[in-house]
N, C-alpha and C positions, 0 to 999 in steps of 0.2 A: 533462414538463419538457424544455426545450431545453438541451442540454449545451454548455457553453462551454469547460470545462477538462478534459473527458474525451471520448474517442471509444469507441463500442461498435459493433463490427462482427462479424457472424456469417457464416461461410462453411462450405460443405460440404467434408468430407474428400475429397481427390482419390481418385476411383474408388470412393467410398463411397456408401451409400444416402442418400436424401434426408434422413433423420432423423439421419444421422451428422454432426453439426455441431460446430464449434469456434467459440467466441466470444472475441474479443480486446478487452480493455479497456485503452486507452492513456491514461495520465496525460499531458495535453496542455497543459502550461505550460512549454515549453522555455526561454522567456525568463526564467523564474523557477526554472529547474532542477527543474520539476515539483513545486515545494513545495506543501504542503497548506494552503490558506486556507479561509475560511468558505464560499465558493461551491463549491469543489471538494468540501468535506465534504458539502454538501447534495446535490451531484450523485452522489457515491458512495453516499450513503444511499439515494437514489432508484434508482440503477441496480442495486444489489444486490437490491432487491425485484423489479425487472424480470427479472433473471437467474434468481432463485429460481423464478419462475413461468413460465420459458421452457422450450423443448424442447432447448436447447443441452446437449450431452453433456459438454463439457470447456471450461474457462475459462482463458485466458492473461491475466495482468496484466503490463504492461510500461510503459516511459516513452518519451515522444517525445525525439528527440535522443540525447545521449550520457549521460543521467542517468536512473536509475530514479525516485528521489524524494529530494530533499535535505532532507526533514523539514518541520516546520511553517513557514509563512511568518510570521515574527515581525513583519515590517513591516505586513502586513494585520491580524494578530492584535491588535496594540496600538493600532490606529487609534481604537477607541471610547474607550480610556483617555486619549487625547491630545486629544480634541475638547473645545472649550468647552461648558459645560452647555447653553447656549441652542441649540447646533447639534442637540442631541438633542430639543429641544422641552420639556425638563424642567429646571427650575431648582432650586437649593438642594441639600440632601442627597439628594433623590430623583434628581437628575441624576447624581450620583456613583454611586449605587446602580444606576441603569439601565445605566450604562457597564459596570460589573462584571458585571451580569446578562447583558448581550449577549456579553461575552467568555466567561463560563461556559457559555452556551448553545452557542456554537461548539464547545467541548470536549465537551459532552454529545452533540452531533450526530456529531462525529468518532468518539467512543467507540462510539456506536450503529452507525455505518457499519462500523467494524472488526469489531464483534461479528457483524454480518450476514454479513460476508465469511467469518468462521470457520465459520458455521453453514450456508453454502451446501450444497445437496445434491450439486452437481457437484464433481468434483475440480478444483482450481485450481493452476495452475503460475505461479510468478513468474519472469519472464525479466528478469534484472538486468544492466544495464550501468552503468558509472560509479558514482555514489554511491547507496547505499541507507542513509540515516542517519536517526536519530530516528523520526519517523512513517513514513518510507519503510522503515526496517528492520523496524518493527513490522508494517507491511503485508505485507512479504515473508515473515516467519515465521508470519503468520496463514494463509498459503497451504499447500497440501498438499505441494507439491514446489517446488524452487528450482533454477534453472540460472543461473549467473552467468558473466560474461566474465573473462578473466584480468587485465583491467585494472580490474575493479570492486572497490569497497571497501565493507565493511559496518561499521556502528557504531551503538550506542545511545548517543547523546550527551546524553541528558536530564540526567543527574546532573552532568557537568562544566559544562553550560550553566546549572545552577542550577534545574533542573526535576525533577519526579518522572516516572518512567517509568509512564505512566498508562493505556496502552491494552492491548495484548496481550502485551507483552514479558515482564513478570514471570511471567505465567501460562504462556506457550508456550515461551520459550527453555529453561528447565530440562528440558522434555520432549524437546527436540532434542539437547542437548549435556550434560545433567547439571547439577545444582544448583551445584556448586563452580565450574565454569567459567562458568556463566551469571552467577553473582554477580560474578565478576571483570569480565566484559564490561559488565555493567550499572553497576557502581560505578566503573569507571575510564573507560568510554567509548572504550577503545582500538579502533583499526581492525583489521579482519580481512581479509586478502587471500584470493584464490581458493584458493591452495595450503592455507592453514590451514583455510579454511571447509570444503573437501572432506575434509580429514583428520579434523576433529572432528565431521563429520556434520551440519554446518549447511546445506550445499547438496548436491544430488545429483550434480552434475557441473560442471566448469569448461571453457569453450570459448573459442576466439578470438572477437573481436567480430563478425566477418562470419559466424560460424556460430551465433550466438545464436538468431535466429528460426528458421532451418532446423532446428536441433536441437530447439527447443521445439515447433515445429509437427509434427515427426515423432513426438515423444513424445505430443503431444496427439492426433494422428491415430490412433496405435496404441490409445490408451485409448478414443477415440470409437467405434472399431469393436467394442469389447467388447459382449457381450450386455447388453441393457437390462433392468434388474430393477425399474424404477419403475412 
């Protein structure tokens, strides 16, 4: 698959052996604040299969520009529901059914992609700048480690937006910060800054924006040099 909205790059750790590699997955829709639409969901679903079967030791996930991921792309997501029936080539009640099935299929692909992320054999670090909300927040907490900038903000905004937290949040967030606080963040959608995120154990460390990738690469390099047990 040709990737349009993500970039996947693999590099050797400085001074390391040839097999001591780190892969960087960049969400690459800065004009849409790296929001998750159907095409990006397909690409993520594909690239996580590629990563699983690669020799990469450590994976970094980050976002292009100054945003990690602003959540689901509601503009793209609702397009099938707004099209006239004849644009889908199906008329009558089947046209309406087809539109909803297309929308549901997008969610199934996105859910499958996030599950593949959780099950990757490699350790995954989320390098978070700007907003990580909704789907972006769920992607971040599906990673093993998280480093965020001091200007970044985290939120699960599904419930305030009228949706259900449907991917990894309800399963993973209580493991990180406890059920009581996880319930509060999910049910209110309030934003968490770096200071609070570090205090409650939601992220591993908070750094200035210009230190995000150097700090993340240093941590990834340290792990990539560990003995390989696979």
